[in-house]
C-alpha positions in Angstrom: 29.2 -98.3 0.2 26.8 -101.3 -0.2 23.5 -99.6 0.8 22.6 -96.1 -0.2 20.4 -94.2 2.4 18.1 -91.6 0.8 16.2 -89.3 3.2 13.8 -86.5 2.4 10.8 -84.7 4.0 7.4 -85.4 2.5 4.9 -82.5 2.0 2.1 -84.2 3.9 2.1 -86.2 7.1 0.6 -89.6 7.6 -0.3 -91.5 10.7 1.6 -94.8 10.7 3.9 -96.0 7.8 3.5 -96.6 4.1 5.9 -99.2 2.8 7.1 -100.0 -0.7 9.8 -102.4 -1.8 11.6 -103.1 -5.1 12.9 -106.6 -5.8 14.8 -108.7 -8.3 14.3 -112.4 -9.1 11.4 -114.7 -10.0 8.1 -113.9 -8.3 6.3 -117.2 -8.9 2.8 -118.2 -7.7 1.1 -120.0 -4.9 2.8 -121.0 -1.6 6.3 -120.6 -3.0 5.5 -117.1 -4.3 8.6 -114.9 -3.9 10.9 -117.7 -2.6 13.4 -116.7 -5.4 12.8 -113.0 -5.0 15.3 -110.6 -3.2 14.5 -107.2 -1.9 16.9 -104.6 -3.3 15.1 -101.4 -2.0 13.1 -100.7 1.1 11.2 -97.4 1.1 8.8 -96.0 3.7 7.1 -92.9 4.8 6.4 -92.2 8.5 4.9 -88.9 9.5 6.7 -86.4 7.3 9.9 -88.6 6.9 10.5 -90.4 3.6 13.4 -92.9 3.6 14.7 -95.2 0.9 17.5 -97.8 1.4 18.9 -99.1 -1.8 21.3 -102.1 -2.1 24.1 -101.2 -4.5 25.4 -104.8 -5.1 25.0 -108.4 -3.8 26.7 -107.5 -0.5 24.3 -104.7 -0.2 21.3 -107.0 -0.6 22.6 -109.0 2.4 23.2 -105.9 4.4 19.7 -104.5 3.5 18.1 -107.7 4.5 19.6 -107.4 8.0 18.7 -103.8 8.3 15.1 -104.4 7.1 14.3 -106.8 9.9 15.1 -104.1 12.5 13.4 -101.3 10.6 10.2 -103.1 9.7 9.7 -104.4 13.2 10.0 -100.9 14.6 8.0 -98.8 12.1 5.1 -96.9 13.7 1.7 -98.6 13.1 -0.6 -98.8 11.3 1.4 -100.3 8.5 0.2 -99.8 4.9 1.3 -101.2 1.5 -0.3 -101.2 -1.9 -0.1 -105.0 -2.3 0.4 -106.4 1.2 0.7 -110.0 0.2 3.7 -109.2 -2.1 5.7 -107.5 0.7 4.7 -110.2 3.1 5.8 -113.0 0.8 9.2 -111.4 0.0 9.9 -110.7 3.7 8.9 -114.2 4.7 11.2 -115.9 2.2 14.0 -113.4 1.9 14.3 -111.9 5.4 12.6 -114.6 7.5 10.0 -112.4 9.2 6.2 -112.4 9.1 4.5 -109.0 9.2 0.8 -108.4 9.3 -0.3 -105.1 7.6 -3.1 -103.0 9.0 -4.2 -101.6 5.7 -4.0 -102.5 2.0 -4.0 -99.5 -0.5 -5.0 -101.6 -3.5 -8.7 -101.1 -4.0 -9.3 -104.6 -5.2 -7.0 -107.7 -5.5 -5.9 -107.0 -9.1 -6.1 -103.2 -9.3 -2.9 -101.6 -10.6 -1.3 -98.7 -8.9 -1.5 -96.8 -12.2 -5.3 -97.3 -12.5 -5.7 -96.2 -8.9 -3.6 -93.1 -9.4 -5.5 -92.2 -12.7 -8.9 -92.6 -11.0 -7.8 -90.5 -8.0 -6.0 -87.9 -10.2 -2.7 -88.5 -8.4 0.4 -87.2 -10.2 3.3 -89.4 -11.5 5.8 -87.7 -9.2 8.6 -87.9 -11.8 8.5 -91.7 -11.9 11.1 -92.6 -14.6 9.4 -95.9 -15.3 5.8 -94.6 -15.3 4.8 -97.2 -12.7 6.4 -100.1 -14.4 8.2 -102.1 -11.7 9.7 -104.5 -14.3 11.7 -101.5 -15.7 13.0 -100.9 -12.2 14.3 -104.5 -12.0 16.2 -104.0 -15.3 17.6 -100.7 -14.1 18.8 -102.1 -10.8 20.5 -105.0 -12.6 22.3 -102.6 -14.9 23.4 -100.4 -12.0 21.0 -97.5 -12.6 20.3 -96.9 -8.9 19.4 -93.2 -9.3 16.3 -94.1 -11.4 15.4 -97.0 -9.1 15.4 -94.7 -6.1 13.3 -92.1 -8.1 10.8 -94.8 -9.0 10.5 -96.0 -5.3 10.1 -92.4 -4.1 7.3 -91.9 -6.7 5.6 -95.1 -5.6 5.7 -94.1 -1.9 4.2 -90.6 -2.7 1.5 -92.2 -4.9 0.7 -94.7 -2.1 0.6 -91.9 0.5 -1.8 -90.0 -1.7 -4.0 -93.1 -2.2 -4.2 -93.5 1.6 -5.1 -89.8 2.1 -7.6 -89.7 -0.7 -9.5 -92.9 -0.4 -8.2 -94.8 2.7 -7.5 -98.5 2.8 -9.1 -101.9 3.0 -8.4 -104.7 5.4 -5.7 -107.0 3.8 -6.6 -110.5 2.8 -4.7 -113.4 4.3 -1.4 -113.7 2.6 -0.4 -116.7 0.3 2.9 -117.6 1.9 
């Protein structure tokens, strides 16, 4: 199996879709931001449904890339992400699609998810990396997919709570 499919029910429903991805590779800056980044996990919540697709190897990355195009283009709107420009840049370079988000959950351009969660009193949801995405990269590269999925699940639940507690802002134009 090259892509693991994790599905659960969320405790609260949302209108639209909250999306969070995990990646490997160099992020970079400017117009070439994320050109050397590969998506290894696609997670989303729609309604009460939480789904995480995790590539388990290099072949899985390719398979997930193909699956992502179809999934992303068909997710119910409005679409939300914590840092829209990151997902947009990864998908533009890695999958070859351009997606416009309806709402950004990051309160300001450089706000961390950890800061947002602390100020809104949102729980950690068992995140094994305590919000540190770099630890997720290391875990994926070492084959620790269980903790990567747990991290993405926690990120999705935190982002859902941010949406429900404080709403969203209009995303800035992406730097692709």
